[in-house]
C-alpha positions as CSV (number, residue, x, y, z in Angstrom):
1,X,162.9,-108.8,-17.9
2,X,160.1,-109.2,-21.3
3,X,162.1,-110.2,-24.2
4,X,162.2,-106.5,-25.6
5,X,164.4,-105.8,-23.2
6,X,167.1,-108.8,-23.1
7,X,166.7,-108.0,-26.6
8,X,168.6,-104.8,-26.0
9,X,170.6,-107.0,-23.5
10,X,172.1,-108.9,-26.1
11,X,172.6,-106.1,-29.2
12,X,174.7,-104.5,-26.5
13,X,177.1,-107.6,-25.8
14,X,177.2,-107.8,-30.0
15,X,178.0,-104.5,-29.9
16,X,181.2,-105.2,-27.4
17,X,182.1,-107.9,-29.4
18,X,182.0,-106.0,-32.6
19,X,184.9,-102.9,-30.1
20,X,186.7,-105.9,-29.7
21,X,186.9,-106.9,-33.4
22,X,187.4,-103.2,-33.9
23,X,190.4,-102.8,-31.6
24,X,192.4,-105.6,-32.9
25,X,191.3,-104.6,-36.8
26,X,191.9,-100.5,-36.3
27,X,188.0,-100.2,-37.2
28,X,185.0,-98.2,-36.1
29,X,183.0,-100.3,-33.8
30,X,179.6,-99.1,-34.9
31,X,180.6,-99.9,-38.6
32,X,181.5,-103.9,-37.3
33,X,178.2,-104.5,-35.0
34,X,176.0,-105.8,-38.1
35,X,178.6,-108.4,-39.5
36,X,179.8,-109.4,-35.8
37,X,175.5,-110.4,-35.6
38,X,175.6,-112.4,-38.5
39,X,178.6,-114.0,-37.1
40,X,177.7,-114.7,-33.7
41,X,174.7,-116.3,-35.3
42,X,176.5,-119.1,-37.6
43,X,178.6,-119.7,-34.5
44,X,175.8,-120.5,-32.8
45,X,174.3,-122.7,-35.6
46,X,177.3,-124.3,-37.4
47,X,178.7,-127.5,-35.4
48,X,182.0,-128.7,-34.9
49,X,183.4,-124.8,-34.0
50,X,183.1,-124.1,-37.7
51,X,180.8,-121.1,-37.5
52,X,184.2,-119.4,-36.3
53,X,185.8,-119.5,-39.7
54,X,182.8,-117.4,-41.3
55,X,183.9,-114.3,-39.4
56,X,185.8,-113.4,-42.9
57,X,182.7,-114.1,-44.8
58,X,181.2,-111.0,-43.5
59,X,183.9,-108.7,-42.6
60,X,185.1,-109.0,-46.0
61,X,183.0,-106.4,-47.8
62,X,184.4,-103.8,-45.1
63,X,187.8,-105.0,-46.5
64,X,189.1,-106.6,-44.7
65,X,191.0,-109.4,-45.8
66,X,190.7,-113.2,-45.6
67,X,194.0,-113.7,-43.6
68,X,192.7,-111.0,-41.8
69,X,189.7,-112.1,-40.7
70,X,191.6,-115.5,-39.3
71,X,193.6,-113.7,-37.6
72,X,191.4,-111.9,-35.9
73,X,189.1,-114.6,-35.4
74,X,192.3,-116.5,-33.9
75,X,193.4,-113.2,-31.3
76,X,189.6,-112.7,-30.4
77,X,189.4,-117.0,-29.6
78,X,192.7,-116.2,-27.2
79,X,190.9,-113.0,-25.2
80,X,188.2,-116.0,-24.5
81,X,190.3,-118.4,-23.5
82,X,193.0,-116.0,-21.6
83,X,190.8,-114.2,-19.9
84,X,188.2,-117.2,-18.5
85,X,191.4,-119.0,-17.5
86,X,192.7,-115.3,-15.1
87,X,188.8,-115.1,-14.1
88,X,188.6,-119.1,-13.4
89,X,190.7,-118.9,-10.3
90,X,187.9,-116.9,-8.1
91,X,186.2,-119.6,-8.7
92,X,188.6,-122.2,-7.8
93,X,186.8,-124.1,-4.9
94,X,183.7,-125.2,-7.4
95,X,186.1,-126.7,-10.0
96,X,187.8,-128.9,-7.0
97,X,184.0,-130.3,-7.3
98,X,184.1,-131.6,-10.6
99,X,184.8,-135.2,-11.2
100,X,188.5,-136.2,-12.2
101,X,187.3,-136.5,-16.0
102,X,186.5,-133.1,-15.8
103,X,189.1,-131.8,-14.9
104,X,191.5,-134.2,-17.1
105,X,189.2,-132.2,-20.3
106,X,190.0,-128.9,-18.1
107,X,193.6,-129.3,-18.3
108,X,193.5,-130.1,-22.2
109,X,191.6,-126.9,-22.7
110,X,194.1,-124.9,-20.7
111,X,197.2,-126.6,-22.1
112,X,196.0,-126.2,-25.4
113,X,195.7,-122.6,-25.0
114,X,199.0,-121.8,-23.0
115,X,200.1,-123.2,-26.3
116,X,198.1,-121.2,-28.8
117,X,199.2,-118.1,-26.6
118,X,203.0,-118.5,-27.2
119,X,202.0,-118.9,-30.9
120,X,200.6,-115.4,-30.9
121,X,204.0,-113.9,-28.8
122,X,206.6,-115.6,-31.3
123,X,204.4,-114.1,-33.7
124,X,204.0,-111.0,-31.8
125,X,208.3,-110.8,-31.6
126,X,210.4,-109.6,-35.1
127,X,212.2,-113.4,-35.5
128,X,208.2,-114.2,-37.0
129,X,208.8,-111.5,-39.3
130,X,212.4,-113.1,-40.3
131,X,211.8,-116.7,-40.7
132,X,208.2,-115.2,-42.9
133,X,210.6,-113.3,-44.8
134,X,212.7,-116.3,-45.2
135,X,210.2,-118.4,-46.5
136,X,208.7,-115.6,-49.0
137,X,210.8,-116.0,-52.0
138,X,209.8,-119.7,-52.4
139,X,206.0,-119.0,-51.6
140,X,204.6,-116.0,-52.6
141,X,200.7,-117.0,-51.3
142,X,202.4,-117.6,-47.8
143,X,204.3,-114.2,-47.9
144,X,200.8,-112.5,-48.7
145,X,199.3,-114.2,-46.2
146,X,201.7,-114.0,-43.4
147,X,201.8,-110.5,-44.4
148,X,198.7,-109.7,-43.7
149,X,198.5,-111.4,-40.4
150,X,201.4,-110.2,-39.0
151,X,200.6,-106.7,-39.3
152,X,197.2,-107.7,-37.8
153,X,199.5,-108.6,-35.2
154,X,201.8,-106.0,-35.5
155,X,199.3,-103.5,-34.3
156,X,198.0,-105.1,-31.1
157,X,200.6,-102.5,-28.7
158,X,200.1,-103.9,-25.0
159,X,197.7,-100.5,-25.4
160,X,195.4,-102.5,-27.8
161,X,195.8,-105.9,-26.5
162,X,194.4,-104.3,-22.9
163,X,191.3,-102.6,-24.4
164,X,190.7,-106.2,-25.9
165,X,191.2,-107.6,-22.7
166,X,188.4,-105.4,-21.3
167,X,186.1,-105.6,-24.2
168,X,186.4,-109.6,-23.2
169,X,185.6,-108.8,-20.2
170,X,182.4,-106.9,-20.7
171,X,181.3,-109.4,-23.1
172,X,181.6,-112.1,-20.9
173,X,179.5,-110.2,-18.2
174,X,177.1,-108.7,-20.7
175,X,176.1,-112.7,-21.3
176,X,176.2,-113.8,-17.9
177,X,173.9,-111.2,-17.0
178,X,171.4,-112.5,-20.4
179,X,171.9,-116.4,-18.6
180,X,171.0,-114.6,-15.2
181,X,167.7,-113.0,-16.2
182,X,166.8,-116.1,-17.7
183,X,167.2,-118.1,-15.2
184,X,165.3,-115.5,-13.1
185,X,162.4,-115.6,-15.6
186,X,162.2,-119.5,-14.4
187,X,162.6,-118.4,-10.8
188,X,165.8,-121.0,-10.6
189,X,167.5,-120.6,-7.8
190,X,170.6,-119.5,-9.4
191,X,172.9,-116.5,-8.0
192,X,174.7,-114.5,-10.9
193,X,178.3,-115.5,-9.1
194,X,177.2,-119.0,-10.2
195,X,175.6,-117.9,-13.0
196,X,179.2,-116.1,-14.5
197,X,181.6,-118.8,-13.2
198,X,179.3,-122.0,-14.6
199,X,179.5,-119.8,-17.8
200,X,183.3,-119.3,-17.5
201,X,183.5,-122.8,-17.1
202,X,181.4,-123.8,-19.9
203,X,182.9,-121.2,-22.0
204,X,186.5,-123.8,-21.6
205,X,184.2,-126.6,-22.4
206,X,183.0,-125.1,-25.7
207,X,186.0,-124.6,-27.1
208,X,186.1,-128.1,-28.0
209,X,185.0,-128.5,-31.5
210,X,182.3,-131.4,-30.9
211,X,180.5,-131.6,-34.2
212,X,176.2,-131.1,-32.9
213,X,174.0,-129.6,-34.9
214,X,173.7,-125.5,-33.2
215,X,175.1,-126.9,-29.7
216,X,172.2,-129.4,-29.1
217,X,173.4,-131.9,-27.3
218,X,176.5,-130.9,-26.1
219,X,175.9,-127.1,-24.8
220,X,173.9,-128.5,-22.2
221,X,175.7,-131.2,-21.4
222,X,178.4,-128.6,-20.6
223,X,176.1,-126.1,-18.8
224,X,175.4,-128.9,-16.6
225,X,178.6,-130.1,-15.7
226,X,179.4,-126.4,-14.8
227,X,176.3,-125.4,-13.1
228,X,176.7,-128.6,-10.8
229,X,180.4,-127.6,-10.0
230,X,178.7,-124.5,-9.0
231,X,176.5,-126.1,-6.7
232,X,173.1,-126.1,-8.8
233,X,171.1,-129.0,-7.9
234,X,171.0,-131.8,-10.8
235,X,167.0,-130.5,-11.8
236,X,167.4,-127.1,-12.0
237,X,171.5,-127.6,-13.9
238,X,169.2,-129.4,-16.3
239,X,166.5,-126.6,-16.9
240,X,168.9,-123.7,-16.7
241,X,170.9,-125.8,-19.3
242,X,168.0,-126.3,-21.7
243,X,166.9,-122.3,-21.5
244,X,169.8,-121.3,-21.9
245,X,170.7,-122.2,-24.2
246,X,167.7,-122.2,-26.3
247,X,167.4,-118.5,-24.7
248,X,170.6,-117.0,-27.0
249,X,169.4,-119.1,-29.7
250,X,166.1,-117.4,-29.9
251,X,167.9,-113.9,-29.0
252,X,170.4,-114.2,-31.1
253,X,167.9,-115.1,-34.2
254,X,165.7,-111.9,-33.9
255,X,169.3,-109.2,-34.4
256,X,171.2,-112.0,-36.4
257,X,168.8,-113.7,-38.7
258,X,169.1,-111.0,-41.5
259,X,172.8,-110.0,-41.1
260,X,174.2,-113.6,-41.2
261,X,172.2,-114.8,-44.7
262,X,172.1,-111.2,-46.3
263,X,175.4,-111.9,-47.5
264,X,174.4,-114.8,-49.4
265,X,170.8,-113.4,-50.9
266,X,172.1,-113.1,-55.0
267,X,175.6,-112.6,-54.0
268,X,174.7,-108.6,-52.6
269,X,174.3,-107.0,-49.3
270,X,174.3,-103.4,-48.5
271,X,176.7,-101.7,-46.3
272,X,176.0,-99.1,-43.7
273,X,177.2,-95.9,-46.0
274,X,174.9,-97.1,-49.0
275,X,177.4,-99.0,-50.8
276,X,177.1,-102.2,-52.6
277,X,179.2,-105.4,-51.2
278,X,180.6,-107.9,-53.2
279,X,182.5,-105.8,-55.6
280,X,179.1,-104.1,-56.8
281,X,179.5,-100.1,-58.1
282,X,178.2,-97.8,-56.3
């Protein structure tokens, strides 16, 4: 598969990721493609998981407040983890072959995801609204922030959550397809099921915020562990790990570099309808 074809695939994957954000925010998916592309590259480049916090920056010109952006990040990441945990059950035999140390890490990740899921569930209940209203008189800023977060959480009906889950699954499938095509380009003996299963395990490991620049070292280590759990040889796992990381970084840079840096150039950028962001007049 050529670089152009891979760029089409990764552009479609970004579109699906944008559709997931749009489902949470009640926006048009097409209008969010550009900020999602910039955010996706920022996530990969900024160490320690801090890149996740850049989404509000890219969504702000589109009328999304910082707290709404953070709420969107939280719900999207929860969807990633929950969908991965559910799908991992299909690949249980592979996970049983990992070392005890790796299993302990997986337990920590699963426990954390379960806790965060419980927090979201509590926020979705009327009790959380009462608690927020109780705290509002003393903390006006907390009042405003909680109201914005709760507005996002409350609008996420079961229909919205189902759409988010479907988009999350589609996004993972598209990413696995891209990684598998990269493996095929090197003629590595890796099937799509192996790559998909390894990617699920890799995505759970990547929840851990380890501070490495652009993920180098950490990404390769998680990919190697995940691919070996799927039965890949050590040589193929090492080569695939480096290829997956560098290949993904290269493709995201091609489609996401300008969307990533544009908001920071001279403090202005152009919205899809031609208006200027950051308070610029039409």
